[in-house]
C-alpha positions in Angstrom: 50.0 -69.6 31.2 47.1 -71.9 30.5 45.3 -71.8 27.2 42.2 -69.6 27.1 40.2 -72.6 25.9 41.0 -74.3 29.3 39.5 -71.4 31.3 36.0 -71.2 32.5 33.5 -68.7 31.2 33.8 -66.8 34.5 37.6 -66.6 34.1 37.3 -65.4 30.5 34.9 -62.7 31.8 37.3 -61.6 34.4 40.2 -61.4 31.9 38.0 -59.4 29.5 37.3 -57.0 32.4 41.0 -56.7 33.3 41.8 -55.8 29.7 39.0 -53.3 29.5 37.1 -55.2 26.8 33.4 -54.7 26.9 31.5 -57.9 26.7 28.2 -59.6 27.1 27.5 -63.1 28.3 30.1 -65.7 27.5 28.3 -68.6 25.9 29.2 -71.2 23.2 28.3 -68.8 20.4 30.4 -65.9 21.7 33.3 -67.6 23.4 35.6 -67.9 20.4 35.1 -64.2 19.6 36.0 -63.2 23.1 39.0 -65.5 23.2 40.2 -63.9 19.9 39.9 -60.4 21.4 41.7 -61.5 24.5 44.6 -63.0 22.6 44.9 -59.7 20.6 44.9 -57.6 23.8 47.4 -60.0 25.5 49.7 -59.8 22.5 49.6 -56.0 22.4 49.7 -56.0 26.2 46.9 -53.4 26.2 45.9 -54.0 29.8 44.8 -50.6 31.2 46.9 -49.4 34.1 45.1 -48.8 37.5 45.6 -45.1 37.0 43.4 -45.2 33.9 40.4 -46.1 36.1 38.0 -43.4 37.3 36.7 -43.6 40.9 33.7 -41.8 42.2 32.8 -41.1 45.8 29.6 -39.9 47.2 29.6 -36.7 49.1 27.8 -36.5 52.3 25.4 -33.6 52.9 25.3 -32.2 56.4 
């Protein structure tokens, strides 16, 4: 796996989403914090399973 520092801001954002980590914009001043949070989540393997997600559907009215 490539180092997190080699990934683009967009890729970091996608990984944060995959691991269920809430985040704001990834910029120079926040990137190190988000990389740290990702490393912790990856070490603990705390990626939420697909069954943890809630899906909503709209009901049609006749």
